[in-house]
C-alpha positions in Angstrom: 0.0 0.0 0.0 1.6 3.3 -1.1 -1.4 5.7 -0.7 0.0 9.1 -0.1 3.6 8.0 -0.6 5.3 7.9 -4.0 5.0 4.7 -6.0 7.8 2.3 -5.2 10.6 1.9 -7.6 10.7 5.5 -8.9 14.1 7.2 -8.8 14.3 9.4 -5.7 16.4 12.4 -4.7 18.0 11.7 -1.3 17.2 14.2 1.4 19.4 15.0 4.4 17.7 16.6 7.3 20.3 18.6 9.3 20.2 20.5 12.5 22.3 23.7 12.8 24.5 22.0 15.4 25.3 19.0 13.1 25.7 20.8 9.8 29.5 21.3 10.0 30.2 17.7 10.9 28.1 16.6 8.0 29.8 18.9 5.6 33.2 17.5 6.6 32.1 14.1 5.3 31.2 15.5 1.8 33.4 16.2 -1.2 35.0 19.6 -1.3 32.8 20.7 -4.2 29.6 19.9 -2.3 30.9 21.7 0.8 31.8 24.8 -1.2 28.4 24.7 -3.0 26.4 24.5 0.2 28.3 27.4 1.8 28.0 29.5 -1.3 24.2 29.1 -1.2 24.1 30.5 2.4 22.7 27.3 3.8 23.0 27.3 7.6 20.4 24.5 8.4 18.0 27.0 9.8 14.5 25.6 10.2 12.8 25.3 6.8 15.9 26.2 4.7 16.4 24.1 1.6 19.3 23.7 -0.8 19.9 21.3 -3.7 23.4 19.9 -4.2 24.1 19.3 -7.9 25.8 16.3 -9.3 28.3 16.2 -12.1 25.6 16.4 -14.7 24.0 19.5 -13.1 20.9 17.7 -11.8 20.1 17.5 -8.1 22.2 14.8 -6.5 20.7 15.4 -3.1 18.7 18.0 -1.2 19.3 19.4 2.3 16.5 20.5 4.6 17.3 22.6 7.7 16.0 21.4 11.0 17.1 24.4 13.0 17.6 24.3 16.7 15.5 22.9 19.6 14.4 26.5 20.3 13.3 27.2 16.8 11.5 23.8 16.5 9.5 24.5 19.7 7.7 27.4 18.0 6.2 25.4 15.2 4.6 22.0 14.3 5.5 19.7 11.4 9.0 21.1 11.4 10.3 18.8 8.6 7.3 19.9 6.4 8.5 23.5 6.7 11.3 22.6 4.3 9.8 19.6 2.5 7.0 21.8 1.2 9.6 24.0 -0.5 11.0 21.2 -2.6 10.1 21.2 -6.3 7.9 18.5 -7.8 9.6 15.2 -7.8 10.2 12.1 -5.7 12.4 12.2 -2.5 13.7 9.8 0.0 14.7 10.7 3.6 18.2 9.4 3.8 19.5 10.9 7.0 17.4 12.6 9.8 18.0 13.3 13.4 16.6 10.9 16.1 13.3 12.3 17.2 10.4 10.9 19.2 8.1 12.8 16.9 9.6 11.4 13.7 6.4 9.7 12.6 4.5 12.9 13.0 7.2 14.7 10.9 6.7 12.2 8.1 3.0 12.6 8.3 3.5 16.4 7.9 5.4 15.7 4.7 2.4 13.8 3.4 0.0 16.5 4.4 1.8 19.2 2.4 0.1 17.6 -0.6 -3.3 18.6 0.6 -5.3 21.0 -1.6 -9.0 21.7 -1.6 -9.6 21.9 -5.4 -13.2 20.8 -5.7 -14.2 24.1 -7.3 -11.0 25.1 -9.0 -8.3 23.0 -10.8 -5.0 24.2 -9.4 -3.1 21.3 -10.9 -0.3 21.9 -8.4 2.4 19.2 -8.4 4.4 19.0 -5.2 7.1 16.8 -3.8 6.3 13.1 -3.1 8.0 11.1 -0.4 9.1 7.5 -0.7 8.0 5.3 2.1 10.6 5.3 4.9 11.9 2.0 6.2 11.0 1.3 9.8 7.8 3.3 9.8 4.2 1.9 9.6 3.2 3.0 6.1 -0.4 1.8 6.5 -0.9 3.9 9.7 0.7 7.0 8.2 -1.6 6.6 5.1 -4.7 6.2 7.3 -3.8 9.3 9.4 -3.2 11.4 6.3 -6.5 10.2 4.7 -8.5 10.8 7.9 -7.1 14.3 8.3 -7.8 15.1 4.6 -11.3 13.8 4.9 -12.0 16.1 7.9 -10.5 19.1 6.0 -12.6 18.3 2.8 -15.9 18.0 4.7 -15.3 21.3 6.6 -14.1 23.2 3.5 -17.1 22.2 1.4 -19.7 25.1 1.4 -23.0 24.5 3.1 -25.0 24.5 -0.2 -23.1 21.3 -1.0 -22.7 20.0 2.6 -26.1 19.9 4.2 -27.5 17.2 6.4 -28.2 14.8 3.5 -24.7 15.3 2.1 -23.2 14.7 5.5 -25.2 11.5 5.6 -23.9 10.6 2.1 -20.3 11.1 3.3 -20.9 8.9 6.3 -22.4 6.2 4.1 -19.5 6.3 1.7 -17.1 5.9 4.6 -19.2 3.0 5.9 -19.2 1.3 2.5 -15.4 1.6 2.3 -14.9 -0.1 5.7 -18.0 -2.5 5.7 -19.6 -0.6 8.5 -23.4 -0.3 9.1 -25.3 3.0 9.0 -28.8 3.8 10.1 -30.4 7.2 9.9 -33.5 8.8 11.5 -34.8 11.7 9.5 -37.3 14.5 9.8 -40.4 14.0 11.8 -39.3 10.5 12.6 -37.0 12.1 15.2 -40.2 13.0 17.1 -41.5 9.5 16.9 -38.1 8.1 18.0 -37.8 10.6 20.9 -35.0 13.0 19.7 -36.9 16.2 20.4 -33.9 18.6 20.7 -32.4 17.5 17.4 -35.8 18.0 15.7 -36.4 21.3 17.4 -33.1 22.8 16.2 -33.4 21.5 12.6 -37.1 21.7 11.9 -37.0 25.3 10.5 -34.7 24.3 7.6 -35.9 23.0 4.2 -33.2 20.3 4.6 -34.5 17.8 7.1 -32.6 17.2 10.3 -31.4 13.7 11.0 -29.4 11.5 13.4 -26.7 9.5 11.6 -25.6 6.3 13.4 -22.5 4.3 12.1 -21.3 1.1 13.8 -18.3 -1.0 13.1 -16.4 -3.9 14.7 -17.4 -6.9 16.7 -15.0 -7.1 19.6 -13.0 -5.0 22.0 -14.0 -1.9 24.0 -17.1 0.1 23.0 -15.9 3.5 21.8 -18.6 6.0 20.9 -17.8 9.2 19.1 -20.4 12.0 18.9 -19.8 14.9 16.5 -21.8 18.1 16.2 -23.2 18.2 12.6 -24.7 21.7 12.3 -24.1 22.1 8.6 -24.8 25.8 8.7 -25.6 28.0 11.7 -27.5 31.3 11.1 -28.0 31.5 14.9 -31.7 30.9 14.4 -34.0 33.7 15.6 -31.1 35.1 17.6 -29.6 35.8 14.2 -25.8 36.1 14.0 -24.4 39.3 12.5 -22.9 38.8 9.0 -19.3 38.8 10.2 -20.0 36.0 12.6 -21.9 34.0 10.0 -19.1 33.9 7.4 -17.4 30.7 8.6 -20.5 28.8 9.7 -20.1 26.2 7.0 -17.5 24.8 9.5 -20.1 24.4 12.3 -20.2 20.7 11.4 -16.4 20.5 12.2 -17.1 18.1 15.1 -18.8 15.7 12.7 -16.0 16.0 10.2 -13.4 15.3 12.9 -15.1 12.2 14.3 -15.5 10.9 10.7 -11.8 11.5 10.1 -10.9 9.7 13.3 -13.3 6.9 12.4 -11.5 6.4 9.2 -8.1 6.2 11.0 -9.5 3.6 13.4 -11.3 1.4 10.8 -8.5 1.6 8.1 -6.0 0.3 10.6 -8.4 -2.4 11.8 -8.3 -1.6 15.5 -9.9 -4.1 17.8 -12.8 -1.9 19.0 -16.5 -1.7 18.7 -16.9 1.7 17.2 -20.0 3.8 17.1 -20.3 7.3 15.5 -23.3 9.4 16.2 -23.9 12.6 14.2 -26.9 14.9 14.8 -27.0 16.6 11.4 -29.1 19.8 11.2 -29.2 23.3 9.8 -30.0 26.0 12.3 -32.3 28.2 10.1 -34.8 31.0 10.4 -38.4 30.3 9.6 -41.9 30.6 11.1 -41.5 27.3 12.9 -38.1 27.9 14.3 -37.6 27.3 18.0 -37.7 30.5 20.0 -35.9 32.2 22.8 -37.9 31.5 26.0 -39.1 28.1 24.8 -38.8 25.2 27.3 -37.9 22.0 25.5 -37.8 18.4 26.9 -34.8 16.4 26.0 -34.6 12.6 25.2 -33.3 12.1 28.8 -36.3 13.9 30.2 -34.4 17.0 31.4 -36.1 20.2 30.5 -34.1 23.0 28.8 -34.9 26.7 28.8 -33.8 28.3 25.5 -32.2 31.6 26.2 -30.3 31.8 22.9 -31.1 29.9 19.8 -27.5 30.4 18.8 -26.5 27.9 21.5 -27.9 25.0 19.5 -25.0 22.7 19.3 -25.3 21.5 22.9 -28.9 20.8 22.3 -28.4 18.4 19.4 -25.5 16.8 21.2 -27.6 16.3 24.3 -30.0 14.0 22.6 -27.2 12.1 20.8 -25.2 11.7 24.0 -28.3 10.4 25.8 -28.8 7.9 23.0 -25.2 6.8 23.2 -25.4 6.0 26.9 -28.2 3.6 26.3 -25.6 1.2 24.8 -23.3 1.6 27.8 -20.1 2.6 26.0 -16.7 2.1 27.6 -15.6 5.5 26.4 -17.6 8.4 25.0 -16.0 11.3 23.2 -17.8 14.3 21.8 -16.3 16.8 19.4 -17.9 20.1 18.5 -17.2 23.6 17.3 -19.2 24.7 20.3 -18.2 28.0 21.8 -16.4 31.2 20.9 -15.3 31.4 24.5 -12.9 28.5 23.8 -11.3 30.4 21.0 -10.9 33.6 23.1 -9.2 31.5 25.8 -6.9 29.4 23.7 -6.9 30.7 20.1 -7.3 28.6 17.0 -4.4 26.1 17.5 -5.1 24.6 20.9 -8.0 22.2 21.2 -9.5 22.5 24.7 -10.9 19.3 26.1 -12.7 18.3 29.3 -12.2 14.9 31.0 -12.1 13.7 34.6 -10.6 10.3 33.9 -7.0 10.5 34.8 -5.8 7.5 32.8 -7.4 9.0 29.7 -5.9 12.4 30.4 -2.4 11.0 30.9 -2.6 9.0 27.7 -4.0 11.9 25.7 -1.4 14.4 26.9 1.4 12.1 26.0 0.0 11.3 22.6 -0.7 15.0 21.8 3.0 15.8 22.3 4.3 12.9 20.2 1.8 13.5 17.4 2.2 17.3 17.4 -1.6 17.6 17.9 -1.8 20.0 20.8 -4.7 19.9 23.3 -5.3 21.7 26.6 -7.3 20.3 29.5 -10.1 22.5 30.8 -12.0 21.9 34.1 -15.5 20.6 34.7 -15.7 23.3 37.4 -18.6 22.2 39.5 -19.3 25.5 41.3 -20.4 26.7 37.9 -23.2 24.1 37.8 -25.6 26.7 39.2 -25.0 28.9 36.2 -26.7 26.3 33.9 -29.8 26.0 36.2 -32.3 28.7 35.3 -35.0 27.7 37.8 -37.8 27.6 35.3 -36.3 24.4 33.8 -33.7 21.8 34.7 -31.1 23.5 32.4 -30.3 26.8 30.7 -28.8 26.5 27.2 -27.1 30.0 27.3 -26.4 31.3 30.8 -26.4 35.1 31.1 -23.2 37.1 31.8 -20.9 35.5 29.3 -18.5 34.1 31.9 -16.9 30.7 31.4 -18.8 29.9 28.3 -16.9 26.9 27.3 -17.0 25.4 30.8 -20.7 25.9 31.2 -21.3 24.3 27.8 -19.2 21.3 28.8 -21.1 21.0 32.1 -24.3 21.1 30.2 -23.2 18.2 28.0 -22.0 16.2 31.0 -25.5 16.1 32.4 -26.4 13.7 29.6 -23.6 11.3 30.1 -23.7 8.4 32.6 -21.8 5.4 31.3 -18.0 5.1 31.3 -15.4 7.9 31.0 -16.4 11.0 29.0 -14.2 13.5 27.1 -15.5 16.6 25.4 -13.5 18.6 22.8 -14.5 22.2 22.1 -12.6 22.5 18.8 -12.2 25.3 16.3 -11.8 23.1 13.2 -10.1 25.8 11.1 -6.7 27.2 10.3 -7.0 30.9 9.8 -3.5 31.1 8.2 -1.3 28.9 6.1 1.3 26.9 8.0 3.6 24.0 7.1 1.4 20.9 6.4 -1.6 22.9 7.7 -3.4 24.6 4.8 -5.7 27.5 5.5 -9.2 26.3 6.0 -10.7 23.2 7.6 -8.6 21.3 10.1 -8.5 18.1 12.1 -7.9 18.9 15.8 -7.1 16.3 18.5 -8.0 13.4 16.3 -4.4 12.1 15.8 -3.9 12.2 19.5 -7.2 10.5 20.1 -6.3 7.8 17.5 -3.3 6.9 19.7 -5.4 6.8 22.8 -8.3 4.9 21.4 -6.2 2.2 19.7 -4.7 1.4 23.1 -7.7 2.0 25.2 -8.7 -0.7 27.8 -11.5 0.0 30.2 -10.5 0.0 33.9 
């Protein structure tokens, strides 16, 4: 399986990855002509620097990529990709690289430099291709790259082409690829099947709301992933201003991320019983839209006062999480582009998460560092529980005051989880600027770290 790697057998230009501290020693092992050429090009092995070393016929005999210093590497992710992405189109092999615990992530970064969202424009950009590197799990690297690219594609697709039905189609295509099963409850059937919050949020749209349910695997721990699938969020009757609505095609980023993670797990044939639940809706404005001040009853029976129709993600997740618990999973993970408060606190790069299970937390923190997939633990701060209790109902979907918005949203969701450890990720799902191996636009966040945790997860 080559996948994102270059086809085997093609001639490849050898690549040497050099730190600033090792450059001189390496040069001393090279012919004098090569030494002089590298020095004349001003190559100092700074992070992201690239130079070609010509052979006797004038073509590239090798390429050098600067790996900088430990200090320079600490300020970026996918450090090898910073240079690899600058190589011209062709096939390359990593011949010499520094020992690094994050080496697999660095190779993945090289694969991700090839990503381009070209559904609507043919860029026909040809970039460098990497030959599979001995000693690394090619199948896993391919699965990680494909899962990440799937998440990006789904988020980048505009809402007129990625509504609830198209999100269902994407899930069915993934299920067909991996021989998984999918069931879907659509439209008014959500009322009959007792998913009142999902129906309430999505009923105003012309495109029917639905709950998508994918299952795969017959043995191992039960892992349930729940992803927010709000395919476009106008804010409902609490209408967002135009500037805040511009990126709302990405409000199904939680669903995109759990589908990307699901691909990683299924493609590598992990011994788990996987379930993916996606409440897929469009939060629209119409005469039958749910209103501020309404009190709705959830699948669990808890009543919710609606104080802002723009806090709809936690509503659809609440019914899906309740449904998930009925199967008593060993681990439940929810992912959602849920609150602006999370972005204010941590910015676009760090994925905040909530979990009280110390074994899960330790495993995730370790994996996040190795996989260059940063996360940051936030607290289920119980004194704030009173903030989500309005008095007129069991719960308030949008506490007044604006304080601790991400925490109160997480506490709200936790009210609907009872079985096994629970982790909630309040992701952004978007790169606002281009970076090495991280194109501007839709992004996977936390899913590579989660892949490493889930594949090794054993219930206590």
